[in-house]
C-alpha positions, 0 to 999 in steps of 0.5 A, a space after each residue: 741824355 741818358 743821365 737825365 732819363 735815369 734821374 726821371 726814373 727815380 724822381 717819378 716814384 718819389 713824386 707818386 709816393 708824395 702824391 699818394 701820401 698827401 692824398 691819404 693825409 688829405 682824406 684823413 684830415 678832411 674826414 676828421 674835420 667833417 666828422 668830429 664826433 668820430 675823431 679821437 686823439 687818444 685811446 680813452 676818447 676812442 673807447 668812449 665813442 666805441 662804447 656809445 656806438 655798441 650801446 646803441 646796437 650799431 654793428 660797426 663804426 668808422 673813426 679818424 684817430 691819431 696818437 694811438 698805438 698799434 698795441 692799444 688798437 689790438 687791445 681795444 677791448 681792455 678799454 671798452 667796458 660795455 655790457 652790450 658787446 665788444 669789438 670783434 675786429 678792425 680794418 685800417 683804411 688809410 694811415 700816415 704816421 699815427 693818423 689813421 682812418 679805421 673801421 671797427 666791427 662790433 659783436 653785439 651781445 644778447 644783453 643788448 636785445 634783452 635790455 632793449 625789449 625790457 626798457 623799450 619794448 623792441 622785439 628780439 630778433 628771431 635769430 637770437 634764441 638765447 636772448 629770448 631765454 635770457 629775457 624771460 629769466 630777467 623779467 622773472 627775476 626782476 618781477 620777483 625781487 624789485 618793487 616800485 617803492 625801492 630806492 636805487 640802493 635797495 634795488 642794487 642790494 636785492 640784485 647783488 644778493 640774488 646773484 650771489 645766492 643763486 649763482 655758483 662760481 665756475 664753468 659748465 664743461 659743455 658750454 664754457 663760453 656762457 660762463 663769461 656772459 650774463 646768460 651763464 650767471 642768470 639762466 644756467 646758474 654757473 659763471 665766472 667773474 665776467 658773467 657775474 659782472 654782466 648779470 649785475 649790469 644787465 639787471 641794474 640797467 633794467 631796474 633803472 640804476 646807472 652802472 658800468 662794468 669795470 675790468 682789470 685784475 684782482 690779485 694778479 688775475 684778470 677780473 671784472 666787476 661793477 661800479 654803481 651810481 647812487 645819489 650822485 656818487 660812484 661805488 665799486 661792487 664785486 659780486 664775484 668776490 662776495 660769493 664764498 668758495 666753497 659755495 655757502 648756499 643762500 649766504 651772501 657776503 657784503 665785504 665788497 658791496 659799495 666800497 671806495 677806490 681806496 678800499 678796493 685797490 688793496 686787492 684790485 687793479 684797474 686803469 683809473 683813466 677809464 672809470 669814474 672816481 668811486 668815493 661814495 661812503 654813505 651806501 657802503 653796506 656796513 655803514 648804511 646798515 649800522 654794522 660797524 663796531 669796536 671789539 667791545 661793542 661786537 661781543 654784546 652784538 654777537 651774543 645777542 645775534 647768536 642767542 636768536 640764531 645758534 646756526 647762523 652766519 653773521 657779518 660785521 665791520 670792526 674798526 680796531 681789529 687785533 688778532 691777539 685780542 679777538 677771540 670768540 670763546 664767549 659764544 661757547 657759553 650760549 646753549 646750543 652753539 657747538 662750534 664757531 668759525 670766522 673769516 677776517 677780510 681787511 678792507 681799507 682801515 677796517 676789517 670785515 668779520 664773518 662768523 659761522 655758528 654750528 
């Protein structure tokens, strides 16, 4: 009799665990069947749904997920690339193996309210004072640089050039967090890469140009930049890397303006599973503006440009760069040119040469 009681004592806890496990699994399975739109089988699917919810201004979302590791959940913002916000925290409700019911809580950025007002006329909430300032600046900038007759390429170029010419790379000591936001770039004029990328995305979206923020690393350092859709093809653009250090005032580089994945991966790394393939070539800055030369052609082009502007800066792409062959002594024969300096950046199978005359 005592032996039977002992068996019952250890059987009951097991039965309870089984019942609880079945209930949890049933809850997950039923929830995923009823809500397929918030069910994801991998982190890429999950990040796409999260991006969509953040872009709608939602403050939270509940999901049914499987096949996603704890590390992927913890680092979900590495996959979420929305200019409108990020995941603030998450809560796991049920879990059986890798099947989980989970709620994400979002931090919606000022950018969302600015774009919603600019595009839809929606009032900015009174408790978002920075959004009001950012909206006024966005409206001012776009009114200044964007014209109705512009193509998407022309809009992108105008936005890129404005940001590079009017923002310095860095952080203000009293408000370092703004440097990571469009607010720092556009309102304060000081930002790091994430601020440049947010500002590009904000202005492009308001101007009606489809785009996304890309995140990864550049030369081993965490980095953010953009991808832009033009005539059905995607291009990568990095305004931060086109802003010379030390700052050169109004001079704007276009080395990283509308280049392909193959060209960008010499210096940048990203997760290709997250982003669209960027293989557009037509709207590369140097191709589109017919600034691609051989060395033989370049000498006459530079001579012509320098004769018109003896203190100017010029950019060209060359297809046959050879360090031993490329000299600029011929420029010293132009009256008024006192000195010549140049920077060479390899991009894919060609080199971008920036020449500065004094």
